[in-house]
C-alpha positions as CSV (number, residue, x, y, z in Angstrom):
1,M,0.0,0.0,0.0
2,S,1.5,3.4,-0.9
3,E,2.2,6.0,1.7
4,T,-0.5,8.4,0.3
5,V,-3.2,5.6,0.4
6,Q,-2.2,4.7,4.0
7,E,-2.5,8.4,5.0
8,E,-5.9,8.7,3.4
9,A,-7.0,5.5,5.1
10,S,-5.8,6.7,8.5
11,V,-8.0,9.8,8.3
12,A,-11.0,8.2,6.5
13,D,-13.0,7.8,9.7
14,L,-12.8,11.6,10.5
15,P,-15.8,13.7,9.4
16,L,-13.6,16.1,7.5
17,W,-12.7,13.3,5.2
18,S,-15.7,10.9,5.4
19,D,-18.5,13.4,5.0
20,A,-18.7,14.7,1.4
21,D,-20.0,18.2,2.3
22,A,-17.4,18.6,5.1
23,N,-14.7,17.5,2.7
24,I,-15.7,20.1,0.1
25,R,-15.6,22.8,2.8
26,L,-12.2,21.5,3.9
27,S,-10.9,21.7,0.3
28,V,-12.2,25.2,-0.1
29,V,-10.5,26.4,3.2
30,C,-7.2,24.6,2.2
31,E,-7.3,26.3,-1.3
32,K,-8.1,29.7,0.3
33,H,-5.1,29.4,2.6
34,K,-2.8,27.7,0.0
35,V,-2.4,24.5,2.0
36,P,-2.4,21.4,-0.2
37,L,-5.0,19.0,1.1
38,D,-2.5,16.2,0.9
39,V,-0.2,18.1,3.3
40,L,-3.0,18.5,5.8
41,T,-3.9,14.9,5.4
42,E,-0.3,13.8,6.1
43,L,0.0,16.0,9.1
44,V,-3.2,14.7,10.7
45,S,-2.3,11.2,9.8
46,L,1.1,11.6,11.5
47,Q,-0.4,13.1,14.6
48,R,-2.9,10.2,14.9
49,E,-0.1,7.7,14.4
50,R,2.0,9.3,17.2
51,Q,-0.8,10.3,19.7
52,H,-0.3,7.2,21.8
53,Q,3.4,7.8,22.3
54,E,4.6,9.6,25.4
55,R,7.5,11.1,23.6
56,A,7.1,11.5,19.8
57,H,10.8,11.4,19.0
58,G,11.5,13.0,15.6
59,I,8.0,14.3,15.1
60,F,9.1,17.9,14.7
61,M,11.6,17.0,12.0
62,R,8.8,15.1,10.2
63,F,6.5,18.1,10.5
64,E,9.2,20.3,8.9
65,E,9.6,17.8,6.1
66,I,5.9,17.7,5.4
67,L,5.5,21.5,5.6
68,G,8.6,22.0,3.5
69,R,6.6,20.6,0.5
70,M,4.5,23.8,0.6
71,D,7.3,26.1,-0.5
């Protein structure tokens, strides 16, 4: 399974991704603020992956890597 598909699957249960109307609104907000939806999806996915960890070692470097794609 590709990384993008995994990320989409890890947020698929959230209303912003599962509800069609909410997803349209999310897309509009992302476009307005020039945040690619895939970047937001990856950030939320990463946070959900790491939420159970007491210390999320390396998460800030990963955030920088993901956000660096917006330049």
